[in-house]
C-alpha positions as a printed NumPy array, in Angstrom:
array([[-206.694,  -85.252,   -5.771],
       [-210.065,  -83.51 ,   -5.712],
       [-211.827,  -83.15 ,   -2.368],
       [-214.825,  -85.233,   -3.397],
       [-212.665,  -88.066,   -4.763],
       [-210.381,  -88.14 ,   -1.722],
       [-213.393,  -87.985,    0.575],
       [-214.946,  -91.09 ,   -0.972],
       [-211.685,  -93.038,   -0.593],
       [-211.45 ,  -92.005,    3.071],
       [-215.08 ,  -92.877,    3.786],
       [-214.568,  -96.25 ,    2.135],
       [-211.666,  -96.993,    4.463],
       [-213.736,  -95.953,    7.493],
       [-216.437,  -98.367,    6.421],
       [-214.431, -101.392,    5.293],
       [-211.171, -101.142,    7.241],
       [-211.935,  -99.312,   10.472],
       [-215.472, -100.736,   10.558],
       [-217.118,  -97.595,   11.861],
       [-220.877,  -97.715,   12.216],
       [-222.949,  -96.919,    9.102],
       [-224.495,  -93.97 ,   10.949],
       [-221.046,  -92.454,   11.63 ],
       [-219.972,  -92.901,    8.013],
       [-223.204,  -91.281,    6.804],
       [-222.69 ,  -88.353,    9.176],
       [-219.097,  -87.813,    8.013],
       [-220.187,  -88.021,    4.373],
       [-222.781,  -85.328,    5.068],
       [-220.15 ,  -83.186,    6.811],
       [-217.738,  -83.398,    3.877],
       [-220.537,  -82.624,    1.428],
       [-221.499,  -79.578,    3.486],
       [-217.865,  -78.413,    3.481],
       [-217.568,  -78.971,   -0.274],
       [-220.616,  -76.748,   -0.838],
       [-218.669,  -73.81 ,    0.621],
       [-215.535,  -74.438,   -1.458],
       [-214.897,  -73.743,   -5.161],
       [-216.225,  -76.557,   -7.397],
       [-213.686,  -79.32 ,   -8.033],
       [-211.186,  -77.879,   -5.557],
       [-208.111,  -79.983,   -4.868],
       [-207.747,  -81.23 ,   -1.282],
       [-204.236,  -79.743,   -1.16 ],
       [-205.667,  -76.268,   -1.859],
       [-207.986,  -76.127,    1.179],
       [-206.815,  -73.626,    3.807],
       [-207.445,  -73.168,    7.512],
       [-209.426,  -69.955,    7.014],
       [-211.845,  -71.758,    4.698],
       [-212.457,  -74.375,    7.366],
       [-212.973,  -71.7  ,   10.009],
       [-215.445,  -69.877,    7.757],
       [-217.315,  -73.121,    7.198],
       [-217.703,  -73.682,   10.948],
       [-218.651,  -70.038,   11.462],
       [-221.429,  -70.311,    8.893],
       [-222.722,  -73.429,   10.654],
       [-222.651,  -71.568,   13.971],
       [-224.657,  -68.675,   12.539],
       [-227.089,  -71.198,   11.085],
       [-227.767,  -72.442,   14.609],
       [-226.164,  -75.9  ,   14.436],
       [-225.845,  -77.571,   17.83 ],
       [-222.467,  -77.649,   19.538],
       [-222.441,  -81.44 ,   19.26 ],
       [-222.908,  -81.131,   15.486],
       [-220.098,  -78.59 ,   15.215],
       [-217.82 ,  -80.83 ,   17.274],
       [-218.581,  -83.809,   15.054],
       [-217.917,  -81.788,   11.905],
       [-214.602,  -80.662,   13.32 ],
       [-213.729,  -84.275,   14.073],
       [-214.708,  -85.259,   10.523],
       [-212.433,  -82.773,    8.766],
       [-209.592,  -83.399,   11.199],
       [-209.825,  -87.115,   10.538],
       [-210.   ,  -86.588,    6.787],
       [-207.045,  -84.23 ,    6.512],
       [-204.889,  -86.272,    8.907],
       [-205.54 ,  -89.284,    6.681],
       [-204.883,  -87.23 ,    3.53 ],
       [-201.525,  -86.019,    4.853],
       [-200.541,  -89.547,    5.835],
       [-201.345,  -90.721,    2.277],
       [-199.414,  -87.834,    0.728],
       [-202.556,  -86.294,   -0.775],
       [-201.942,  -82.987,    1.008],
       [-198.505,  -81.626,    2.019],
       [-199.786,  -80.018,    5.231],
       [-202.853,  -80.614,    7.398],
       [-204.887,  -77.348,    7.41 ],
       [-207.149,  -78.596,   10.229],
       [-204.425,  -78.856,   12.887],
       [-205.325,  -75.445,   14.35 ],
       [-209.062,  -75.826,   13.858],
       [-210.708,  -75.435,   17.276],
       [-213.852,  -77.414,   18.023],
       [-216.491,  -75.901,   20.317],
       [-216.796,  -77.6  ,   23.673],
       [-219.614,  -80.075,   23.847],
       [-222.351,  -79.53 ,   26.372],
       [-223.1  ,  -82.447,   28.655],
       [-226.801,  -82.682,   27.984],
       [-228.196,  -85.885,   29.426],
       [-231.496,  -87.432,   28.377],
       [-234.495,  -87.439,   30.658],
       [-234.448,  -90.106,   33.343],
       [-237.663,  -91.779,   34.426],
       [-238.088,  -92.913,   38.001],
       [-238.131,  -96.628,   38.716],
       [-241.701,  -96.299,   40.008],
       [-242.776,  -94.442,   36.868],
       [-241.361,  -97.112,   34.561],
       [-242.818,  -99.886,   36.707],
       [-246.276,  -98.334,   36.49 ],
       [-245.968,  -97.924,   32.702],
       [-244.866, -101.519,   32.143],
       [-247.569, -102.863,   34.477],
       [-250.175, -100.914,   32.511],
       [-248.83 , -102.314,   29.239],
       [-249.024, -105.841,   30.654],
       [-252.703, -105.349,   31.506],
       [-253.497, -103.902,   28.075],
       [-251.749, -106.81 ,   26.358],
       [-253.711, -109.486,   28.217],
       [-256.242, -109.865,   25.395],
       [-253.434, -111.005,   23.075],
       [-253.465, -108.131,   20.593],
       [-250.144, -108.74 ,   18.75 ],
       [-248.992, -105.101,   18.518],
       [-249.578, -104.559,   22.239],
       [-247.703, -107.769,   23.026],
       [-244.819, -106.516,   20.89 ],
       [-244.855, -103.025,   22.415],
       [-244.682, -104.454,   25.914],
       [-241.744, -106.708,   25.   ],
       [-239.935, -103.837,   23.246],
       [-240.102, -101.557,   26.288],
       [-239.249, -104.358,   28.696],
       [-236.068, -105.184,   26.773],
       [-235.038, -101.571,   26.125],
       [-235.189, -100.965,   29.862],
       [-234.387, -104.441,   31.194],
       [-231.331, -105.011,   28.974],
       [-230.317, -101.328,   28.5  ],
       [-229.733, -101.892,   24.784],
       [-229.616,  -99.245,   22.064],
       [-232.663,  -99.023,   19.828],
       [-230.572, -100.016,   16.781],
       [-229.357, -103.08 ,   18.688],
       [-232.889, -104.043,   19.642],
       [-234.257, -103.646,   16.112],
       [-231.341, -105.673,   14.738],
       [-232.072, -108.683,   16.935],
       [-233.022, -111.998,   15.353],
       [-234.929, -114.757,   17.105],
       [-231.71 , -116.798,   17.26 ],
       [-230.016, -113.994,   19.208],
       [-232.196, -114.736,   22.223],
       [-231.017, -117.373,   24.701],
       [-234.243, -117.993,   26.575],
       [-232.676, -120.556,   28.892],
       [-230.001, -118.157,   30.161],
       [-232.162, -115.037,   29.667],
       [-229.546, -113.246,   27.567],
       [-229.428, -111.357,   24.26 ],
       [-226.565, -111.368,   21.756],
       [-226.522, -107.835,   20.379],
       [-224.351, -106.175,   17.752],
       [-223.314, -102.694,   18.852],
       [-221.2  ,  -99.896,   17.431],
       [-218.325, -100.973,   15.24 ],
       [-220.033, -104.358,   14.695],
       [-218.924, -105.435,   18.179],
       [-220.975, -108.212,   19.723],
       [-221.776, -108.556,   23.395],
       [-224.125, -110.631,   25.53 ],
       [-226.469, -108.832,   27.918],
       [-228.914, -110.267,   30.471],
       [-232.562, -109.433,   30.906],
       [-234.849, -110.026,   33.876],
       [-237.954, -112.029,   34.707],
       [-240.517, -109.356,   33.691],
       [-238.815, -109.037,   30.299],
       [-238.759, -112.836,   30.026],
       [-242.511, -113.041,   30.576],
       [-243.185, -110.249,   28.075],
       [-240.868, -111.766,   25.458],
       [-242.231, -115.294,   25.857],
       [-245.78 , -113.986,   25.527],
       [-244.876, -112.024,   22.392],
       [-243.092, -114.993,   20.787],
       [-245.994, -117.305,   21.555],
       [-248.977, -115.094,   20.686],
       [-247.789, -111.912,   18.997],
       [-244.97 , -112.593,   16.558],
       [-246.666, -115.492,   14.716],
       [-249.637, -113.282,   13.856],
       [-247.433, -110.39 ,   12.729],
       [-245.317, -112.787,   10.681],
       [-248.485, -114.075,    9.013],
       [-248.99 , -110.547,    7.668],
       [-245.688, -110.896,    5.842],
       [-246.652, -114.249,    4.374],
       [-249.969, -112.86 ,    3.15 ],
       [-248.317, -109.821,    1.576],
       [-245.671, -111.97 ,   -0.079],
       [-248.341, -114.275,   -1.535],
       [-250.279, -111.292,   -2.855],
       [-247.143, -109.804,   -4.416],
       [-246.297, -113.116,   -6.093],
       [-249.839, -113.424,   -7.477],
       [-249.769, -109.861,   -8.784],
       [-246.411, -110.399,  -10.455],
       [-247.598, -113.568,  -12.144],
       [-250.78 , -111.848,  -13.327],
       [-249.256, -108.624,  -14.611],
       [-245.944, -110.016,  -15.754],
       [-244.142, -107.329,  -13.74 ],
       [-240.635, -107.775,  -12.426],
       [-239.78 , -109.124,   -8.997],
       [-241.436, -107.063,   -6.265],
       [-239.689, -105.906,   -3.175],
       [-242.756, -105.386,   -0.934],
       [-243.122, -107.663,    2.067],
       [-240.47 , -110.169,    1.131],
       [-240.476, -111.732,    4.552],
       [-238.99 , -110.674,    7.853],
       [-236.735, -113.705,    8.01 ],
       [-235.675, -114.307,   11.597],
       [-236.209, -110.743,   12.849],
       [-237.284, -110.758,   16.485],
       [-239.503, -107.68 ,   16.436],
       [-241.883, -107.151,   13.539],
       [-243.852, -104.155,   12.375],
       [-247.573, -104.071,   11.636],
       [-246.881, -105.118,    8.031],
       [-244.78 , -108.042,    9.104],
       [-241.343, -106.627,    8.234],
       [-238.543, -105.973,   10.705],
       [-239.387, -103.22 ,   13.176],
       [-237.325, -100.131,   12.348],
       [-235.629,  -97.716,   14.77 ],
       [-237.919,  -94.844,   13.743],
       [-241.06 ,  -96.839,   14.558],
       [-239.511,  -97.9  ,   17.882],
       [-238.635,  -94.267,   18.632],
       [-242.208,  -93.135,   17.983],
       [-243.518,  -95.954,   20.163],
       [-241.311,  -95.053,   23.122],
       [-241.959,  -91.326,   22.718],
       [-245.704,  -91.863,   22.818],
       [-245.659,  -94.133,   25.873],
       [-242.742,  -92.776,   27.904],
       [-243.228,  -89.053,   27.242],
       [-245.98 ,  -88.58 ,   29.86 ],
       [-243.916,  -90.503,   32.437],
       [-240.907,  -88.153,   32.224],
       [-242.914,  -85.035,   31.393],
       [-241.386,  -84.425,   27.975],
       [-243.033,  -84.092,   24.581],
       [-240.167,  -85.785,   22.756],
       [-238.292,  -88.578,   24.468],
       [-236.742,  -91.573,   22.75 ],
       [-235.48 ,  -95.067,   23.566],
       [-232.186,  -93.629,   24.821],
       [-234.059,  -92.357,   27.88 ],
       [-234.883,  -95.955,   28.814],
       [-231.231,  -96.969,   28.364],
       [-230.053,  -94.049,   30.467],
       [-232.698,  -94.747,   33.105],
       [-231.618,  -98.386,   33.278],
       [-227.965,  -97.405,   33.753],
       [-228.864,  -94.895,   36.444],
       [-231.06 ,  -97.392,   38.296],
       [-228.305, -100.024,   38.104],
       [-225.912,  -97.629,   39.83 ],
       [-228.587,  -96.66 ,   42.342],
       [-228.964, -100.356,   43.138],
       [-225.257, -100.778,   43.845],
       [-223.877, -102.046,   40.524],
       [-220.224, -101.169,   39.957],
       [-219.272,  -98.868,   37.116],
       [-217.322, -101.477,   35.15 ],
       [-220.253, -103.873,   35.143],
       [-222.483, -101.11 ,   33.8  ],
       [-219.821, -100.291,   31.188],
       [-219.83 , -103.909,   30.016],
       [-223.611, -104.053,   29.834],
       [-223.875, -100.799,   27.892],
       [-221.12 , -101.813,   25.49 ],
       [-218.945,  -98.738,   26.045],
       [-215.342,  -99.041,   24.904],
       [-214.203,  -96.466,   27.456],
       [-215.043,  -96.263,   31.138],
       [-214.947,  -92.484,   30.76 ],
       [-217.967,  -92.667,   28.466],
       [-219.901,  -94.55 ,   31.12 ],
       [-218.885,  -92.05 ,   33.794],
       [-220.31 ,  -89.199,   31.745],
       [-223.345,  -91.138,   30.642],
       [-224.379,  -92.509,   34.028],
       [-224.515,  -89.565,   36.386],
       [-224.827,  -90.081,   40.133],
       [-228.444,  -89.511,   41.063],
       [-229.474,  -87.439,   44.049],
       [-231.054,  -90.526,   45.662],
       [-227.796,  -92.483,   45.498],
       [-225.796,  -89.546,   46.802],
       [-228.216,  -89.051,   49.698],
       [-228.081,  -92.76 ,   50.566],
       [-224.276,  -92.752,   50.524],
       [-224.263,  -89.648,   52.713],
       [-226.594,  -91.22 ,   55.275],
       [-224.442,  -94.347,   55.445],
       [-221.012,  -92.764,   55.492],
       [-221.12 ,  -89.291,   57.013],
       [-220.761,  -89.146,   60.802],
       [-223.099,  -86.142,   61.023],
       [-225.765,  -87.477,   58.66 ]])
């Protein structure tokens, strides 16, 4: 079977059977396409050799690809060829001796609790006049930090996913796994304010755009438009009334949080990492943090939530006899 044909079958199984995240499937598809570009056109999967795979990784290294990218690409071809051998598509797995570069443990910037508190207090003051975008921005940052959710999880929330009585969110994480996470009183106030005064006005933008599109279609006789077709039950809306996207949320956080951590580019993951670090600093146990973050493995949480110098110093003062 040709590489491209076998690759599509494998990617389909990852998506429908193993239920990997769409982002992972897209990344693996890109990796296989990049590999195919270095191989003869229409090459059979059974004809691919170890040296060709090594040359492919070497070219990516010379191109300056990050070690994390190289490690992911290695994982992609290993997964593909292991599957292909199991299905009898290839007699031998050429990737068995393919060595992946070690990943560097680069952690995102962590903001101090005081820095985040000052930022959120400033946002609360700016949102007092009821400007809907500011109300939304405040609620977005409060939940990213207060619930330690991923930006994709936040943007995927619907209004029905919020239990305002219990102050919890039902989020869908990697692998379509659902979990329930709590949020605190400041996030509750920000969210209630946004739902009462901000979201209705942003949703009205959608209704206006949809009415305009319908009128235009009727006038011109054009086909069905796809413009602002309504945000449905999306919790967070953009300025045009549609569901807020991860890229817009990233730009929002980068603009507001960057000065706090002293970095030009910093994304929502910094708020998630800061929340996890501050939970551990406050005495939360590692397994509770693992559950809140939605990590399948405790080892992932151990790497992700490093022990801060403040927590280490506090433990030293309490436990060491010569402190």
